[in-house]
N, CA, C and O atoms as CSV, one atom per row, in Angstrom:
chain,resi,resn,atom,element,x,y,z
A,1,MET,N,N,73.525,51.556,111.859
A,1,MET,CA,C,72.431,52.294,112.475
A,1,MET,C,C,72.934,53.672,112.913
A,1,MET,O,O,73.984,53.783,113.547
A,2,GLU,N,N,72.188,54.704,112.576
A,2,GLU,CA,C,72.595,56.078,112.892
A,2,GLU,C,C,72.292,56.405,114.347
A,2,GLU,O,O,71.202,56.130,114.848
A,3,GLN,N,N,73.280,56.997,115.014
A,3,GLN,CA,C,73.093,57.374,116.411
A,3,GLN,C,C,72.325,58.697,116.485
A,3,GLN,O,O,72.591,59.632,115.729
A,4,GLN,N,N,71.363,58.752,117.415
A,4,GLN,CA,C,70.559,59.963,117.586
A,4,GLN,C,C,71.421,61.073,118.182
A,4,GLN,O,O,72.209,60.839,119.098
A,5,ALA,N,N,71.260,62.282,117.650
A,5,ALA,CA,C,72.016,63.419,118.151
A,5,ALA,C,C,71.596,63.745,119.580
A,5,ALA,O,O,70.424,63.647,119.945
A,6,LYS,N,N,72.581,64.130,120.369
A,6,LYS,CA,C,72.300,64.508,121.754
A,6,LYS,C,C,71.480,65.794,121.763
A,6,LYS,O,O,71.806,66.741,121.047
A,7,PRO,N,N,70.418,65.835,122.568
A,7,PRO,CA,C,69.603,67.057,122.611
A,7,PRO,C,C,70.396,68.209,123.228
A,7,PRO,O,O,71.289,68.001,124.050
A,8,SER,N,N,70.053,69.407,122.818
A,8,SER,CA,C,70.726,70.583,123.365
A,8,SER,C,C,70.128,70.943,124.727
A,8,SER,O,O,69.017,70.534,125.064
A,9,THR,N,N,70.876,71.702,125.480
A,9,THR,CA,C,70.398,72.224,126.756
A,9,THR,C,C,69.117,73.014,126.553
A,9,THR,O,O,68.184,72.918,127.349
A,10,GLU,N,N,69.080,73.794,125.483
A,10,GLU,CA,C,67.904,74.616,125.204
A,10,GLU,C,C,66.671,73.748,124.917
A,10,GLU,O,O,65.570,74.064,125.369
A,11,GLN,N,N,66.857,72.656,124.166
A,11,GLN,CA,C,65.738,71.763,123.862
A,11,GLN,C,C,65.164,71.157,125.136
A,11,GLN,O,O,63.948,71.126,125.326
A,12,VAL,N,N,66.041,70.680,126.000
A,12,VAL,CA,C,65.591,70.047,127.240
A,12,VAL,C,C,64.943,71.085,128.154
A,12,VAL,O,O,63.884,70.826,128.727
A,13,SER,N,N,65.556,72.240,128.295
A,13,SER,CA,C,64.992,73.299,129.143
A,13,SER,C,C,63.613,73.725,128.658
A,13,SER,O,O,62.692,73.906,129.454
A,14,SER,N,N,63.483,73.882,127.356
A,14,SER,CA,C,62.212,74.287,126.778
A,14,SER,C,C,61.140,73.225,127.024
A,14,SER,O,O,60.001,73.556,127.355
A,15,ARG,N,N,61.499,71.962,126.866
A,15,ARG,CA,C,60.523,70.888,127.077
A,15,ARG,C,C,60.134,70.802,128.544
A,15,ARG,O,O,58.978,70.529,128.866
A,16,MET,N,N,61.095,71.035,129.437
A,16,MET,CA,C,60.788,71.037,130.866
A,16,MET,C,C,59.775,72.130,131.180
A,16,MET,O,O,58.799,71.892,131.892
A,17,THR,N,N,60.006,73.322,130.651
A,17,THR,CA,C,59.094,74.447,130.874
A,17,THR,C,C,57.700,74.111,130.359
A,17,THR,O,O,56.703,74.326,131.049
A,18,ASP,N,N,57.642,73.586,129.149
A,18,ASP,CA,C,56.348,73.222,128.567
A,18,ASP,C,C,55.620,72.198,129.439
A,18,ASP,O,O,54.419,72.318,129.678
A,19,ALA,N,N,56.358,71.194,129.911
A,19,ALA,CA,C,55.749,70.149,130.742
A,19,ALA,C,C,55.233,70.724,132.055
A,19,ALA,O,O,54.135,70.377,132.492
A,20,LEU,N,N,56.005,71.593,132.685
A,20,LEU,CA,C,55.575,72.175,133.957
A,20,LEU,C,C,54.317,73.010,133.788
A,20,LEU,O,O,53.441,73.004,134.653
A,21,VAL,N,N,54.227,73.725,132.679
A,21,VAL,CA,C,53.018,74.498,132.391
A,21,VAL,C,C,51.847,73.543,132.153
A,21,VAL,O,O,50.732,73.799,132.610
A,22,GLU,N,N,52.097,72.446,131.440
A,22,GLU,CA,C,51.058,71.435,131.232
A,22,GLU,C,C,50.562,70.874,132.569
A,22,GLU,O,O,49.385,70.541,132.713
A,23,PHE,N,N,51.465,70.774,133.536
A,23,PHE,CA,C,51.102,70.260,134.864
A,23,PHE,C,C,50.341,71.284,135.690
A,23,PHE,O,O,49.817,70.961,136.756
A,24,GLY,N,N,50.278,72.527,135.198
A,24,GLY,CA,C,49.509,73.543,135.900
A,24,GLY,C,C,50.322,74.662,136.518
A,24,GLY,O,O,49.754,75.558,137.142
A,25,ALA,N,N,51.650,74.635,136.360
A,25,ALA,CA,C,52.477,75.714,136.899
A,25,ALA,C,C,52.234,76.990,136.095
A,25,ALA,O,O,52.036,76.941,134.881
A,26,ASP,N,N,52.250,78.117,136.776
A,26,ASP,CA,C,52.061,79.415,136.142
A,26,ASP,C,C,53.339,79.790,135.384
A,26,ASP,O,O,54.389,79.982,135.996
A,27,ALA,N,N,53.252,79.893,134.073
A,27,ALA,CA,C,54.421,80.183,133.243
A,27,ALA,C,C,55.119,81.470,133.669
A,27,ALA,O,O,56.339,81.581,133.540
A,28,GLN,N,N,54.366,82.439,134.173
A,28,GLN,CA,C,54.941,83.723,134.589
A,28,GLN,C,C,55.826,83.577,135.832
A,28,GLN,O,O,56.682,84.421,136.097
A,29,ARG,N,N,55.610,82.505,136.584
A,29,ARG,CA,C,56.353,82.309,137.833
A,29,ARG,C,C,57.540,81.361,137.682
A,29,ARG,O,O,58.240,81.089,138.657
A,30,LEU,N,N,57.771,80.858,136.481
A,30,LEU,CA,C,58.863,79.916,136.258
A,30,LEU,C,C,60.183,80.656,136.185
A,30,LEU,O,O,60.528,81.235,135.155
A,31,SER,N,N,60.910,80.633,137.271
A,31,SER,CA,C,62.242,81.226,137.336
A,31,SER,C,C,63.127,80.263,138.114
A,31,SER,O,O,62.616,79.442,138.876
A,32,PRO,N,N,64.441,80.344,137.938
A,32,PRO,CA,C,65.330,79.426,138.650
A,32,PRO,C,C,65.168,79.469,140.172
A,32,PRO,O,O,65.418,78.475,140.854
A,33,GLU,N,N,64.749,80.625,140.702
A,33,GLU,CA,C,64.622,80.768,142.150
A,33,GLU,C,C,63.284,80.241,142.682
A,33,GLU,O,O,63.132,80.034,143.886
A,34,ALA,N,N,62.328,80.027,141.795
A,34,ALA,CA,C,60.999,79.571,142.226
A,34,ALA,C,C,61.108,78.182,142.839
A,34,ALA,O,O,61.760,77.294,142.289
A,35,THR,N,N,60.460,78.009,143.986
A,35,THR,CA,C,60.486,76.685,144.611
A,35,THR,C,C,59.411,75.802,143.979
A,35,THR,O,O,58.387,76.276,143.486
A,36,LEU,N,N,59.686,74.517,144.017
A,36,LEU,CA,C,58.717,73.564,143.475
A,36,LEU,C,C,57.417,73.655,144.260
A,36,LEU,O,O,56.334,73.479,143.702
A,37,GLN,N,N,57.527,73.930,145.550
A,37,GLN,CA,C,56.335,74.072,146.386
A,37,GLN,C,C,55.499,75.270,145.929
A,37,GLN,O,O,54.278,75.165,145.813
A,38,GLU,N,N,56.150,76.406,145.669
A,38,GLU,CA,C,55.439,77.597,145.181
A,38,GLU,C,C,54.717,77.316,143.864
A,38,GLU,O,O,53.623,77.823,143.619
A,39,LEU,N,N,55.345,76.507,143.034
A,39,LEU,CA,C,54.790,76.193,141.713
A,39,LEU,C,C,53.790,75.041,141.764
A,39,LEU,O,O,53.188,74.682,140.752
A,40,ASP,N,N,53.622,74.469,142.953
A,40,ASP,CA,C,52.715,73.343,143.163
A,40,ASP,C,C,53.131,72.132,142.325
A,40,ASP,O,O,52.294,71.434,141.752
A,41,ILE,N,N,54.450,71.903,142.269
A,41,ILE,CA,C,55.012,70.748,141.578
A,41,ILE,C,C,55.338,69.706,142.644
A,41,ILE,O,O,56.147,69.945,143.540
A,42,ASP,N,N,54.691,68.546,142.530
A,42,ASP,CA,C,54.898,67.506,143.533
A,42,ASP,C,C,55.716,66.344,142.962
A,42,ASP,O,O,56.166,66.387,141.817
A,43,SER,N,N,55.896,65.319,143.774
A,43,SER,CA,C,56.738,64.192,143.365
A,43,SER,C,C,56.164,63.458,142.152
A,43,SER,O,O,56.920,62.946,141.326
A,44,LEU,N,N,54.847,63.402,142.039
A,44,LEU,CA,C,54.242,62.767,140.871
A,44,LEU,C,C,54.562,63.565,139.610
A,44,LEU,O,O,54.851,62.986,138.562
A,45,ASP,N,N,54.511,64.889,139.710
A,45,ASP,CA,C,54.877,65.735,138.569
A,45,ASP,C,C,56.341,65.507,138.180
A,45,ASP,O,O,56.669,65.442,136.995
A,46,LEU,N,N,57.213,65.387,139.176
A,46,LEU,CA,C,58.630,65.151,138.897
A,46,LEU,C,C,58.820,63.806,138.208
A,46,LEU,O,O,59.625,63.681,137.285
A,47,PHE,N,N,58.078,62.804,138.658
A,47,PHE,CA,C,58.154,61.484,138.031
A,47,PHE,C,C,57.701,61.576,136.570
A,47,PHE,O,O,58.358,61.051,135.671
A,48,GLU,N,N,56.572,62.249,136.348
A,48,GLU,CA,C,56.050,62.405,134.984
A,48,GLU,C,C,57.040,63.183,134.108
A,48,GLU,O,O,57.239,62.846,132.941
A,49,LEU,N,N,57.652,64.217,134.672
A,49,LEU,CA,C,58.645,64.990,133.930
A,49,LEU,C,C,59.817,64.089,133.538
A,49,LEU,O,O,60.304,64.143,132.409
A,50,GLY,N,N,60.254,63.274,134.471
A,50,GLY,CA,C,61.337,62.331,134.177
A,50,GLY,C,C,60.968,61.388,133.044
A,50,GLY,O,O,61.801,61.084,132.189
A,51,GLN,N,N,59.719,60.922,133.032
A,51,GLN,CA,C,59.249,60.032,131.965
A,51,GLN,C,C,59.237,60.759,130.610
A,51,GLN,O,O,59.644,60.200,129.592
A,52,ILE,N,N,58.771,61.989,130.616
A,52,ILE,CA,C,58.739,62.778,129.372
A,52,ILE,C,C,60.153,62.948,128.817
A,52,ILE,O,O,60.393,62.736,127.629
A,53,LEU,N,N,61.082,63.332,129.689
A,53,LEU,CA,C,62.457,63.555,129.237
A,53,LEU,C,C,63.112,62.257,128.788
A,53,LEU,O,O,63.929,62.252,127.867
A,54,HIS,N,N,62.753,61.171,129.434
A,54,HIS,CA,C,63.279,59.870,129.020
A,54,HIS,C,C,62.737,59.491,127.647
A,54,HIS,O,O,63.497,59.094,126.763
A,55,ASN,N,N,61.429,59.613,127.468
A,55,ASN,CA,C,60.797,59.227,126.205
A,55,ASN,C,C,61.245,60.096,125.030
A,55,ASN,O,O,61.433,59.598,123.919
A,56,GLU,N,N,61.413,61.391,125.279
A,56,GLU,CA,C,61.735,62.299,124.185
A,56,GLU,C,C,63.229,62.465,123.922
A,56,GLU,O,O,63.644,62.700,122.787
A,57,PHE,N,N,64.033,62.340,124.978
A,57,PHE,CA,C,65.464,62.610,124.821
A,57,PHE,C,C,66.368,61.474,125.300
A,57,PHE,O,O,67.589,61.559,125.169
A,58,GLY,N,N,65.783,60.422,125.848
A,58,GLY,CA,C,66.590,59.309,126.343
A,58,GLY,C,C,67.308,59.607,127.648
A,58,GLY,O,O,68.250,58.903,128.013
A,59,ILE,N,N,66.872,60.642,128.353
A,59,ILE,CA,C,67.508,61.019,129.620
A,59,ILE,C,C,67.015,60.078,130.720
A,59,ILE,O,O,65.811,59.919,130.923
A,60,GLU,N,N,67.953,59.463,131.418
A,60,GLU,CA,C,67.625,58.569,132.530
A,60,GLU,C,C,67.636,59.374,133.827
A,60,GLU,O,O,68.653,59.962,134.195
A,61,VAL,N,N,66.506,59.395,134.506
A,61,VAL,CA,C,66.392,60.142,135.760
A,61,VAL,C,C,65.975,59.191,136.863
A,61,VAL,O,O,64.953,58.511,136.761
A,62,ASP,N,N,66.768,59.149,137.912
A,62,ASP,CA,C,66.438,58.350,139.090
A,62,ASP,C,C,65.720,59.272,140.077
A,62,ASP,O,O,66.280,60.290,140.482
A,63,PRO,N,N,64.491,58.931,140.470
A,63,PRO,CA,C,63.761,59.790,141.415
A,63,PRO,C,C,64.559,60.123,142.669
A,63,PRO,O,O,64.372,61.186,143.260
A,64,GLN,N,N,65.444,59.224,143.076
A,64,GLN,CA,C,66.290,59.489,144.254
A,64,GLN,C,C,67.169,60.718,144.040
A,64,GLN,O,O,67.472,61.445,144.985
A,65,ASP,N,N,67.575,60.943,142.790
A,65,ASP,CA,C,68.445,62.084,142.477
A,65,ASP,C,C,67.724,63.414,142.647
A,65,ASP,O,O,68.362,64.462,142.738
A,66,LEU,N,N,66.408,63.373,142.691
A,66,LEU,CA,C,65.619,64.600,142.785
A,66,LEU,C,C,65.088,64.842,144.198
A,66,LEU,O,O,64.377,65.820,144.430
A,67,SER,N,N,65.421,63.973,145.131
A,67,SER,CA,C,64.840,64.067,146.476
A,67,SER,C,C,65.233,65.340,147.215
A,67,SER,O,O,64.472,65.813,148.060
A,68,ASP,N,N,66.394,65.906,146.921
A,68,ASP,CA,C,66.849,67.119,147.608
A,68,ASP,C,C,66.587,68.389,146.799
A,68,ASP,O,O,66.934,69.486,147.238
A,69,VAL,N,N,65.985,68.249,145.635
A,69,VAL,CA,C,65.727,69.396,144.764
A,69,VAL,C,C,64.569,70.216,145.334
A,69,VAL,O,O,63.501,69.679,145.629
A,70,THR,N,N,64.793,71.527,145.486
A,70,THR,CA,C,63.732,72.382,146.028
A,70,THR,C,C,63.352,73.534,145.103
A,70,THR,O,O,62.253,74.078,145.210
A,71,THR,N,N,64.257,73.909,144.190
A,71,THR,CA,C,63.957,75.029,143.293
A,71,THR,C,C,63.951,74.560,141.841
A,71,THR,O,O,64.466,73.492,141.511
A,72,LEU,N,N,63.368,75.370,141.000
A,72,LEU,CA,C,63.332,75.058,139.576
A,72,LEU,C,C,64.747,75.027,139.002
A,72,LEU,O,O,65.054,74.192,138.151
A,73,GLY,N,N,65.591,75.916,139.457
A,73,GLY,CA,C,66.986,75.928,138.992
A,73,GLY,C,C,67.706,74.639,139.344
A,73,GLY,O,O,68.447,74.101,138.521
A,74,GLU,N,N,67.500,74.132,140.563
A,74,GLU,CA,C,68.113,72.868,140.975
A,74,GLU,C,C,67.567,71.709,140.145
A,74,GLU,O,O,68.309,70.800,139.772
A,75,LEU,N,N,66.271,71.747,139.859
A,75,LEU,CA,C,65.652,70.714,139.045
A,75,LEU,C,C,66.264,70.715,137.648
A,75,LEU,O,O,66.606,69.661,137.111
A,76,GLN,N,N,66.395,71.881,137.077
A,76,GLN,CA,C,66.948,71.994,135.740
A,76,GLN,C,C,68.385,71.485,135.727
A,76,GLN,O,O,68.767,70.748,134.818
A,77,THR,N,N,69.181,71.862,136.710
A,77,THR,CA,C,70.573,71.421,136.793
A,77,THR,C,C,70.634,69.896,136.901
A,77,THR,O,O,71.451,69.253,136.242
A,78,ALA,N,N,69.763,69.323,137.739
A,78,ALA,CA,C,69.754,67.865,137.919
A,78,ALA,C,C,69.392,67.158,136.615
A,78,ALA,O,O,70.015,66.161,136.250
A,79,MET,N,N,68.394,67.671,135.921
A,79,MET,CA,C,67.980,67.042,134.656
A,79,MET,C,C,69.044,67.206,133.572
A,79,MET,O,O,69.354,66.258,132.849
A,80,LEU,N,N,69.595,68.399,133.464
A,80,LEU,CA,C,70.601,68.655,132.424
A,80,LEU,C,C,71.896,67.898,132.677
A,80,LEU,O,O,72.626,67.588,131.735
A,81,SER,N,N,72.189,67.598,133.937
A,81,SER,CA,C,73.406,66.842,134.248
A,81,SER,C,C,73.339,65.445,133.642
A,81,SER,O,O,74.370,64.802,133.441
A,82,ARG,N,N,72.136,64.978,133.354
A,82,ARG,CA,C,71.952,63.657,132.750
A,82,ARG,C,C,72.293,63.651,131.261
A,82,ARG,O,O,72.398,62.584,130.657
A,83,LEU,N,N,72.464,64.817,130.669
A,83,LEU,CA,C,72.834,64.894,129.255
A,83,LEU,C,C,74.295,64.538,129.030
A,83,LEU,O,O,74.670,64.087,127.948
A,84,ARG,N,N,75.099,64.735,130.027
A,84,ARG,CA,C,76.542,64.575,129.872
A,84,ARG,C,C,76.972,63.134,129.893
A,84,ARG,O,O,78.162,62.842,129.773
């Protein structure tokens, strides 16, 4: 059985951006410094994002790992750390 290639950082980052926009975040405001509160991203959105990344890339995300995340940059770092 062939092993699936590990997704690139760019693939995961791009999918995260797409998902956040789908959730209603303003694409123009998506920057590493933007807070999740400013973007109106709540815990349900984070859960859904985790599910998307799990389904598409096999990334396992524990909601507890995201409890201290406040900015988009921190969120991205937390999600990408699961690739390693």
